[in-house]
C-alpha positions in Angstrom: 3.8 -15.8 -13.2 7.4 -14.9 -13.7 9.1 -12.9 -11.1 9.0 -9.2 -11.9 11.2 -6.3 -10.5 9.9 -6.6 -7.0 9.8 -10.0 -5.5 11.2 -10.2 -1.9 10.5 -11.1 1.7 11.4 -9.0 4.7 11.2 -9.2 8.5 11.5 -6.0 10.5 14.4 -5.9 12.8 12.0 -5.0 15.6 10.1 -8.3 15.0 6.7 -6.5 14.7 4.3 -6.4 11.9 4.6 -4.1 8.9 1.9 -1.5 8.8 2.8 0.1 5.4 5.4 -0.1 2.8 6.6 1.5 -0.4 9.1 0.8 -3.2 11.1 3.3 -5.2 12.6 0.8 -7.7 15.9 0.6 -5.7 14.9 -0.1 -2.1 11.9 -1.2 -0.1 10.8 1.0 2.7 8.6 -0.4 5.6 6.9 1.1 8.6 5.8 -0.6 11.8 3.1 2.0 12.6 4.3 2.1 16.3 7.7 3.9 16.2 9.1 7.0 14.4 11.4 4.9 12.1 11.5 3.8 8.4 13.2 0.5 7.8 15.1 0.3 4.4 15.7 -3.0 2.5 17.5 -4.0 -0.6 15.3 -5.3 -3.4 16.1 -8.9 -2.4 15.0 -8.3 1.1 18.3 -7.7 2.8 18.1 -5.1 5.7 20.2 -2.0 5.1 19.3 0.5 7.8 16.6 2.3 9.7 16.1 6.1 9.7 14.3 8.3 12.2 11.2 10.1 11.0 9.5 13.1 12.4 6.5 11.2 13.5 5.0 7.7 13.6 3.6 7.1 10.1 1.2 4.2 9.4 1.1 4.0 5.6 3.3 5.4 2.9 3.3 5.4 -0.9 6.0 6.4 -3.4 5.2 8.5 -6.5 7.5 7.6 -9.4 6.6 10.9 -11.2 7.1 13.4 -8.3 9.9 11.4 -6.6 8.4 11.8 -3.2 6.1 9.9 -0.7 2.6 10.4 0.8 2.2 9.2 4.3 -0.5 8.9 6.8 0.0 9.0 10.6 -0.6 6.5 13.3 -3.7 8.3 14.5 -5.3 7.8 11.0 -6.2 11.4 11.0 -7.6 13.3 8.0 -4.2 14.8 7.1 -1.7 13.7 4.5 2.2 14.2 4.9 4.5 14.8 2.0 8.0 13.3 2.5 11.1 13.7 0.3 13.4 10.9 -0.7 15.2 11.1 2.6 11.9 10.7 4.4 12.1 14.2 5.7 8.6 15.8 6.1 8.4 18.7 3.6 4.6 19.5 4.0 1.3 18.3 5.3 -2.2 18.7 3.9 -5.5 18.6 5.8 -8.3 17.1 3.8 -11.7 18.7 3.3 -13.6 15.7 4.6 -17.3 15.2 3.8 -18.5 12.9 6.7 -17.4 12.0 10.2 -16.1 8.6 8.9 -13.8 10.4 6.5 -11.7 11.5 9.5 -10.1 8.0 9.1 -7.7 7.7 6.2 -6.8 4.1 5.4 -4.4 4.9 2.4 -3.5 7.7 0.0 -1.3 8.4 -3.0 -1.0 10.8 -5.9 -3.5 10.1 -8.6 -2.5 9.1 -12.1 -2.4 12.7 -13.4 -0.5 14.0 -10.4 -3.2 16.6 -10.1 -4.5 15.4 -6.6 -4.7 12.6 -4.3 -6.6 9.2 -4.3 -7.7 8.6 -0.7 -9.2 5.5 0.9 -11.6 6.1 3.6 -13.4 3.1 5.3 -16.7 3.8 3.6 -15.8 5.9 0.6 -13.1 6.3 -2.1 -12.6 10.0 -2.7 -10.4 12.3 -4.8 -8.9 15.5 -3.3 -7.0 18.4 -5.0 -3.3 19.0 -4.2 -4.4 21.6 -1.5 -6.6 19.0 0.2 -9.9 20.4 -1.1 -12.6 17.9 -1.9 -13.0 17.0 -5.7 -15.2 14.0 -6.0 -16.3 10.6 -4.7 -15.3 7.6 -6.8 -17.7 5.2 -5.0 -19.3 4.6 -1.6 -19.2 1.1 -0.1 -22.2 -1.3 -0.3 -23.6 -2.4 2.9 -21.2 -4.6 4.8 -18.1 -3.6 2.9 -15.1 -1.7 4.3 -12.5 -0.2 2.1 -8.8 -0.8 3.0 -6.6 0.2 -0.1 -7.3 1.5 -3.5 -4.9 2.2 -6.4 -5.2 3.4 -10.0 -2.3 2.3 -12.1 -2.0 2.6 -15.8 -5.7 2.2 -17.1 -6.6 -0.1 -14.2 -8.0 0.1 -10.7 -7.1 -2.2 -7.8 -9.2 -2.5 -4.7 -8.7 -4.2 -1.4 -11.6 -4.5 1.0 -13.1 -6.5 3.9 -16.6 -8.0 3.4 -18.4 -10.5 5.5 -15.2 -11.3 7.4 -13.1 -12.1 4.3 -10.5 -9.9 2.6 -10.8 -9.4 -1.2 -8.4 -8.1 -3.8 -9.7 -7.1 -7.2 -8.3 -5.4 -10.4 -11.0 -4.0 -12.6 -13.6 -5.9 -10.5 -11.9 -9.2 -11.2 -10.2 -11.0 -8.3 -10.9 -13.2 -5.3 -10.6 -13.9 -1.6 -7.1 -13.8 0.1 -6.3 -17.0 2.0 -6.9 -17.1 5.8 -4.1 -15.3 7.8 -2.9 -13.4 4.7 -3.3 -9.6 4.8 -2.5 -7.0 2.2 -0.6 -4.1 3.8 0.1 -1.9 0.7 -0.5 -1.6 -2.9 2.6 -0.5 -4.9 1.7 0.9 -8.3 4.4 1.5 -10.9 3.2 2.4 -14.4 1.1 -0.4 -15.8 2.2 -2.8 -13.1 1.0 -3.3 -9.5 2.8 -5.1 -6.6 1.5 -5.9 -3.1 3.0 -6.1 0.4 1.4 -9.1 1.9 1.8 -10.1 5.6 1.6 -13.8 6.4 1.2 -14.6 10.1 2.8 -11.7 12.0 6.3 -10.8 11.3 6.8 -11.9 7.6 6.0 -9.6 4.8 6.2 -10.7 1.1 6.4 -8.3 -1.9 5.0 -10.0 -5.0 3.3 -9.0 -8.3 -0.5 -8.5 -8.2 -0.9 -7.4 -11.8 2.0 -7.4 -14.3 2.4 -7.9 -18.0 -1.4 -7.4 -18.4 -2.4 -10.3 -16.2 -3.7 -10.7 -12.7 -1.6 -13.0 -10.5 -4.3 -15.4 -9.4 -1.8 -17.3 -7.3 -2.3 -14.9 -4.5 -5.8 -16.4 -4.0 -4.4 -19.9 -3.7 -1.7 -21.6 -1.7 0.1 -18.6 -0.5 2.6 -20.7 1.6 4.0 -22.1 -1.7 4.4 -18.5 -3.1 6.2 -17.4 0.2 8.6 -20.4 0.1 9.5 -19.6 -3.5 10.2 -16.0 -2.7 12.4 -16.9 0.2 14.4 -19.2 -2.0 14.9 -16.4 -4.5 12.5 -17.9 -7.1 9.2 -16.6 -8.1 7.7 -18.7 -10.9 
């Protein structure tokens, strides 16, 4: 698969693992989930700077229509935080949770219509209105499955989940198992395309296409070391 707009590798200057990441088309933004900082990188992975944030955020997602971010905090509470393009907190929204397990938020972002939020809980995918009120449940997990990330993009739905000790990524229910020691830290949707932030080992994070030009990048289920080497060399074919 040819390299699309986002194809880079990064290492946090703190030498800890990335907990969440976003991309706004011009820069990559990464969190470590441990400190109140956002780390900024060029599209090619070159570190630019770090900026202090109001609190420790665990995940973050950029909305290309609203031009703002949705973040969750380190405690994985049932609250979403709205950030502007300078990563200043401009609001927070408590969610009208349905079960005790919903107090854990794994990931969140604006939905495709920008009328609410798509929220990943460990055992359910739910939709909430812009004020945090509950709207509907997309699906509940089958026995033994734990949801980690979910993203609607274009007319497609991507899912990242843990089942029987293995990590899966699917788009429209088609996909596979990630290689051992490879972890998806974030889905990054942009229009009809979807990218992923994948950690390999501990400190290395790679941003590569998951679904672009109408095709699933099945290479993510194979020899990931080869992909990582090619990204590091500035080539993604």
